[in-house]
C-alpha positions in Angstrom: -18.6 -24.2 -151.8 -21.7 -22.5 -150.4 -23.1 -19.6 -152.2 -25.1 -16.9 -150.4 -28.3 -18.5 -151.5 -27.2 -21.8 -150.1 -26.0 -20.5 -146.7 -28.0 -20.5 -143.6 -27.9 -17.8 -141.1 -26.3 -19.0 -137.9 -26.3 -17.0 -134.7 -23.3 -17.5 -132.4 -23.7 -16.7 -128.8 -20.6 -16.4 -126.6 -21.2 -17.2 -122.9 -19.4 -15.8 -119.9 -17.7 -18.3 -117.6 -20.7 -18.0 -115.2 -23.3 -18.5 -118.0 -21.3 -21.5 -119.2 -21.4 -23.1 -115.8 -25.1 -22.4 -115.5 -25.7 -24.0 -118.9 -23.7 -27.1 -118.0 -25.5 -27.5 -114.7 -28.9 -27.3 -116.5 -27.8 -29.9 -119.0 -26.6 -32.2 -116.3 -29.9 -32.0 -114.5 -32.0 -32.2 -117.6 -30.1 -35.1 -119.2 -29.0 -37.1 -116.1 -31.1 -35.8 -113.2 -28.0 -34.9 -111.2 -26.1 -31.8 -110.3 -23.0 -30.9 -112.2 -21.0 -31.3 -109.0 -22.3 -34.9 -108.6 -21.7 -35.7 -112.2 -18.2 -34.3 -112.2 -17.3 -36.2 -109.0 -18.6 -39.5 -110.4 -17.0 -38.8 -113.8 -13.6 -38.2 -112.2 -14.0 -41.3 -110.0 -14.6 -43.4 -113.2 -18.2 -44.3 -112.4 -19.2 -43.8 -116.0 -16.2 -45.6 -117.6 -18.2 -48.4 -119.2 -21.4 -46.4 -119.6 -22.3 -45.9 -123.3 -25.3 -43.7 -122.7 -25.1 -40.8 -125.1 -26.5 -38.5 -122.4 -23.4 -39.1 -120.3 -21.2 -38.3 -123.3 -23.1 -35.1 -124.0 -22.5 -33.8 -120.5 -18.9 -35.1 -120.3 -18.2 -33.2 -123.6 -19.3 -29.9 -121.9 -16.7 -30.3 -119.0 -13.7 -28.1 -119.2 
């Protein structure tokens, strides 16, 4: 159990749907160098099925 002296302050920021899409787009471009639209299309087509790059996983986990 954490006591007050052990706890860390954590700020939680809730994003609007638009802000969430902007964030995911930025992460897709930053991590993979491609737009979210391109990533989503390739993801749904199975292009990354055998890809174990953690950057692909990071972006995939952000998809709705």
